C-alpha positions as CSV (number, residue, x, y, z in Angstrom):
1,M,169.2,165.7,137.9
2,R,167.0,167.4,140.5
3,I,164.8,168.9,137.8
4,F,164.4,165.4,136.3
5,V,163.3,163.9,139.6
6,I,160.8,166.7,140.1
7,I,159.4,166.1,136.6
8,F,159.2,162.4,137.2
9,L,157.3,162.7,140.5
10,A,154.9,165.2,138.9
11,L,154.2,162.8,136.1
12,S,153.7,160.0,138.5
13,L,151.1,162.0,140.4
14,V,149.3,163.0,137.2
15,S,149.2,159.3,136.1
16,C,147.6,158.4,139.4
17,G,144.9,161.0,138.7
18,P,142.9,163.0,141.2
19,G,140.8,160.0,142.1
20,M,143.9,158.0,143.3
21,N,145.2,161.0,145.3
22,K,141.8,161.2,147.1
23,I,141.8,157.5,147.8
24,L,145.3,157.4,149.2
25,K,144.7,160.5,151.4
26,S,141.5,159.0,152.8
27,K,141.5,158.1,156.5
28,D,138.9,155.4,155.9
29,P,140.6,151.9,155.4
30,A,137.3,150.3,154.5
31,Y,136.8,152.8,151.6
32,K,140.4,152.2,150.4
33,L,139.8,148.4,150.5
34,K,136.6,148.8,148.5
35,M,138.4,150.9,145.9
36,A,141.4,148.5,145.7
37,E,139.1,145.6,145.0
38,K,137.2,147.6,142.4
39,F,140.5,148.4,140.6
40,F,141.6,144.7,141.0
41,V,138.3,143.5,139.3
42,G,138.8,146.1,136.6
43,K,142.3,144.8,136.0
44,K,143.9,148.1,136.9
45,Y,146.6,146.2,138.8
46,G,149.0,149.1,139.4
47,K,146.4,151.1,141.2
48,A,145.1,148.1,143.1
49,A,148.6,147.1,144.2
50,T,149.3,150.6,145.4
51,I,146.2,150.7,147.6
52,F,146.6,147.2,148.9
53,E,150.1,148.0,150.1
54,D,148.9,151.3,151.6
55,I,146.2,149.6,153.7
56,K,148.4,146.7,154.9
57,P,149.1,148.1,158.4
58,F,145.3,148.4,159.0
59,Y,144.4,144.8,158.1
60,T,147.5,142.6,158.8
61,S,146.1,141.1,162.0
62,T,142.5,140.8,160.7
63,P,140.6,137.9,159.0
64,Q,140.3,140.0,155.9
65,Y,144.1,140.2,155.3
66,E,144.3,136.7,153.7
67,D,142.1,137.9,150.9
68,I,143.9,141.2,150.7
69,L,147.3,139.5,150.5
70,Y,146.0,137.1,147.9
71,K,144.7,139.9,145.6
72,W,147.8,142.1,146.3
73,T,150.1,139.3,145.2
74,Y,148.2,138.8,142.0
75,A,148.1,142.5,141.3
76,I,151.9,142.5,141.5
77,Y,152.2,139.3,139.4
78,N,149.9,140.6,136.7
79,Q,152.2,143.6,136.2
80,N,155.0,141.1,135.4
81,D,156.9,142.0,138.6
82,Y,157.8,138.4,139.1
83,L,160.6,139.0,141.7
84,N,158.3,140.8,144.1
85,A,155.4,138.5,143.3
86,E,157.5,135.5,144.2
87,N,158.2,137.0,147.6
88,L,154.5,137.7,148.2
89,F,153.5,134.1,147.1
90,K,156.1,132.9,149.7
91,T,154.6,135.2,152.4
92,F,151.1,133.9,151.7
93,V,152.2,130.3,152.0
94,E,154.1,130.9,155.2
95,S,151.3,133.0,156.7
96,Y,148.4,130.8,155.8
97,P,149.7,127.2,155.5
98,N,146.2,125.7,156.0
99,S,144.3,128.0,153.6
100,P,142.4,126.3,150.7
101,R,144.4,128.7,148.5
102,T,147.9,127.6,149.7
103,E,148.3,124.8,147.1
104,E,147.6,127.4,144.4
105,M,150.0,129.9,145.9
106,E,152.8,127.2,146.2
107,Y,152.3,126.4,142.5
108,M,152.4,130.1,141.6
109,R,155.5,130.7,143.6
110,A,157.2,128.0,141.5
111,Y,155.7,129.5,138.4
112,T,157.1,132.9,139.0
113,N,160.6,131.4,139.1
114,Y,159.7,129.7,135.8
115,K,158.8,133.1,134.4
116,L,162.1,134.5,135.7
117,A,164.1,131.6,134.2
118,P,166.2,132.9,131.3
119,K,167.3,131.6,128.0
120,P,169.6,128.5,128.1
121,E,172.8,130.5,127.6
122,L,172.2,132.8,130.7
123,D,172.6,132.2,134.4
124,P,170.5,129.1,135.3
125,S,169.9,130.0,139.0
126,N,166.2,130.7,138.6
127,T,165.8,127.6,136.3
128,I,167.3,125.4,139.0
129,K,165.2,127.0,141.7
130,A,162.0,126.6,139.7
131,I,162.7,122.9,139.0
132,G,163.3,122.3,142.7
133,M,160.0,124.1,143.6
134,F,158.0,122.2,141.1
135,Q,159.4,118.9,142.2
136,T,158.5,119.8,145.8
137,F,155.0,120.7,144.7
138,V,154.5,117.4,142.9
139,V,155.7,115.5,145.9
140,T,153.6,117.6,148.3
141,H,150.4,117.6,146.2
142,P,150.4,114.3,144.2
143,G,146.7,114.6,143.6
144,S,146.6,118.1,142.4
145,V,145.2,119.0,139.0
146,R,148.4,121.1,138.6
147,V,150.8,118.1,138.7
148,A,150.7,117.4,135.0
149,E,151.6,121.0,134.1
150,S,154.2,121.0,136.8
151,N,155.9,117.9,135.3
152,R,155.7,119.4,131.8
153,I,157.5,122.6,133.1
154,I,160.1,120.5,134.9
155,D,160.9,118.7,131.6
156,E,161.1,122.0,129.7
157,L,163.4,123.5,132.3
158,R,165.6,120.5,132.4
159,N,165.9,120.7,128.6
160,R,167.1,124.3,129.0
161,L,169.8,123.2,131.4
162,E,170.8,120.3,129.1
163,T,171.0,122.7,126.2
164,K,173.2,125.1,128.2
165,E,175.5,122.3,129.3
166,Y,175.7,120.9,125.7
167,K,176.6,124.3,124.3
168,G,179.4,124.7,126.9
169,A,180.8,121.2,126.1
170,K,180.6,121.8,122.3
171,L,182.3,125.2,122.7
172,Y,185.3,123.4,124.4
173,Y,185.4,121.0,121.5
174,D,185.2,123.7,118.8
175,M,188.0,125.7,120.5
176,G,190.3,122.6,120.4
177,Q,190.2,122.1,124.2
178,F,189.6,118.4,123.8
179,R,190.3,117.2,127.3
180,A,188.0,119.8,128.7
181,A,185.4,118.8,126.1
182,G,185.7,115.1,127.1
183,V,185.2,116.0,130.8
184,A,182.2,118.3,129.9
185,F,180.5,115.7,127.8
186,T,181.0,113.1,130.5
187,S,179.4,115.5,133.0
188,L,176.5,116.0,130.5
189,M,176.0,112.2,130.4
190,Y,176.0,112.0,134.2
191,N,173.5,114.8,134.6
192,F,171.1,113.8,131.9
193,P,171.4,109.9,131.6
194,E,167.8,109.6,130.2
195,S,168.3,112.1,127.5
196,P,167.4,110.9,124.0
197,L,170.8,112.4,123.0
198,A,172.7,110.4,125.5
199,D,174.4,108.2,122.9
200,E,175.5,111.3,121.0
201,Y,177.0,112.7,124.2
202,Q,179.0,109.5,124.8
203,Y,180.1,109.6,121.1
204,M,181.4,113.1,121.7
205,V,183.3,111.8,124.8
206,V,185.0,109.3,122.6
207,K,185.7,111.8,119.9
208,S,187.1,114.4,122.3
209,Y,189.5,112.0,124.0
210,Y,190.5,110.6,120.6
211,R,191.5,114.1,119.4
212,F,193.2,114.7,122.7
213,A,195.3,111.5,122.3
214,E,196.0,112.3,118.6
215,L,197.5,115.7,119.5
216,S,199.5,114.4,122.5
217,V,203.2,114.1,122.7
218,A,204.5,110.6,121.9
219,E,205.2,109.7,125.5
220,K,201.5,110.2,126.4
221,K,199.9,108.7,123.4
222,V,199.6,105.1,124.6
223,E,198.0,106.1,127.9
224,R,195.5,108.5,126.2
225,Y,194.5,106.1,123.4
226,Q,193.8,103.6,126.2
227,D,191.4,106.2,127.6
228,V,189.7,106.3,124.2
229,L,189.3,102.5,124.3
230,T,187.8,102.7,127.8
231,E,185.2,105.2,126.6
232,C,184.5,103.1,123.5
233,N,183.7,100.1,125.6
234,E,181.5,102.3,127.8
235,F,179.6,103.3,124.6
236,F,179.1,99.7,123.5
237,D,177.9,98.7,126.9
238,R,175.3,101.4,127.1
239,F,174.3,101.9,123.4
240,P,174.7,98.7,121.5
241,E,172.1,99.7,118.9
242,S,173.2,103.4,118.4
243,K,173.6,105.0,115.0
244,W,177.1,106.0,116.1
245,R,178.3,102.5,116.5
246,K,180.3,102.4,113.2
247,E,182.1,105.6,114.1
248,I,183.0,104.2,117.5
249,D,184.2,101.0,115.9
250,N,186.5,103.2,113.8
251,Y,187.9,105.1,116.7
252,M,188.5,101.8,118.6
253,N,190.4,100.3,115.6
254,I,192.5,103.4,115.1
255,S,193.3,103.6,118.9
256,N,194.3,99.9,119.0
257,S,196.6,100.5,116.0
258,E,198.1,103.6,117.6
259,I,198.7,101.8,120.9
260,Q,200.4,98.9,119.1
261,K,202.6,101.3,117.0
262,F,203.8,103.4,119.9
263,S,204.2,100.3,122.1
264,N,206.5,98.8,119.5
265,N,208.4,102.0,119.2
266,E,209.1,102.0,122.9
267,Q,210.2,98.4,122.7
268,I,212.7,99.3,119.9
269,K,214.1,102.1,122.0
270,T,214.5,99.9,125.0
271,T,216.4,97.2,123.0
272,T,218.7,99.6,121.2
């Protein structure tokens, strides 16, 4: 293990090259800054970031530090190190709230969380965080040229969340956990009421509760078929022109018949 670490450090020094070693060992901050900016312009972001970080103690309290922090942040971002870039964008915004660059840095902070947001099936924490940041940006900067793109990204990220939630609800249904599926599809309806698939989600609520009632013990069937009727009526109120209307009519008719049948059975038991 020790040999591996020594080799790794040696390779790191070689990759920096003798020029970088000379720069980092220099006692002249102005020279280092000049070289960092040269590397930044040349898109050698790793070298630029290393030097910007090295000279931070010399410039933190100077007027030059705003530009250094700006370029250092982008040097990190352009290496796809989005987690550290997000922290630096935040630092810039907090350090220079009145800078002409602050709007840009607020947007980019949100954008780094968008870049960190995973595929729909994974943990949505960064997705939710990015949506919140972009929404705040739109409210804070309504006249910005970045508003349209921010709204587009918000829609994209909300679609990811919707897809994740749909897959979870569908999985419950496919596993035969119909009550859980009904609850999950109801939640999906609540969270995404304007979705173009909203009528399908309500259809799946009806279908899930119907299957739950169908598989219930006799003593619970009337109550659970009544739940199906409640969801059918909710569907008709919200989606009178839906393509799923015939299927919902069918579930309603069957549920009414089942309620009548089991109610009659209970009456017979009571009289005998």
